[in-house]
Each structure stands twice: as structure tokens, then as C-alpha cells.
C-alpha positions, -999 to +999 in steps of 0.1 A: +173-243-196+198-216-205+199-227-242+162-219-248+148-184-249+111-178-244+093-149-259+067-148-230+067-125-212+082-100-236+108-076-221+099-039-219+098-023-253+119+004-268+100+032-284+115+047-316+109+061-351+129+061-383+153+090-387+134+120-399+156+123-431+146+088-440+108+092-437+089+095-470+054+092-458+035+096-425+049+098-390+056+062-382+062+052-345+078+019-337+082-004-307+109-030-303+110-059-279+145-074-284+143-108-267+178-119-272+211-108-288+242-130-292+272-122-271+291-110-303+262-087-311+257-102-346+224-120-340+191-105-326+156-119-322+124-104-310+092-086-319+087-053-336+056-031-343+050+000-363+022+025-371+015+034-407+042+052-427+071+047-451+109+052-449+140+045-468+161+015-458+195+001-467+202-033-453+237-046-444+222-076-425+199-106-431+165-103-416+139-130-413+104-116-407+071-133-398+043-108-400+019-114-371-005-084-379-009-058-406+003-053-441+037-041-454+051-032-488+087-034-497+098-014-528+133-018-542+153+010-558+144-003-593+107+000-586+099-036-579+075-042-550+061-070-528+033-069-504+031-091-472+002-097-450-003-112-415+007-149-416+034-145-443+071-147-439+100-132-459+138-126-457+155-093-466+191-098-476+221-075-473+222-050-502+184-044-503+179-006-507+144+008-511+113+018-491+098-001-462+061+009-460+036-001-433+002+001-450-017-012-420-004-011-384+019-042-381+037-065-358+063-090-367+087-116-353+123-109-365+156-127-365+186-106-377+221-118-385+247-090-391 
């Protein structure tokens, strides 16, 4: 079935980290398993994991997240914050600027639309 994409087994991961000038706390390391991207490069889906740390973000895309493990905190530029734990889902919309903080090592499913 070409129109259905399975997450098992995951493809090899890409190891990365936030740009050093964006990091505000810790030394976060990240792993990305991009399972599928659309042919126009505007839609992506997969899994992502990170160690503890915090960095500045500025979203130009929509991202649906389903936290599988860990705890994250999102703080906006006005000082508002939300904490999400394993089992919870959230959407980040274009225009969100703030801090993405991994409080406990985390892993999430993501779907991104640019």
C-alpha cells in the first residue's frame, strides 16, 4: 500500500543540536527520525527526541506534537508558559516565538506543515 506509511521500523536517525547562539540552558542533543516528507517539502512526519536543555525558537510552520516520553515547557515572548507531559498533545502555530525547554529527556511524534 503506497498510500500508507508505517513508523515501524524507524529509519536511521539524524543527530543534531540547536544552533549554539539559540541555546539558553544546557547542552541539548537531539535525534530526528523523519518517516516521510511530501514531494513538495511542505509536510513532514516522524519522531524526535531531545536531552535536557532550552533554546530559542521562532516558528514559521504548524507543528502537531504528541509527547511520548518526558516533560517540556514552552514559554512565549510575553512570559506565558505551558508544560506538557508524556501522553499529552499540542499544536504550535506559525508566529510562536519563545523558549522550548526540555525539562526531562523527551520523545515525541510530530507532524509539520510549512
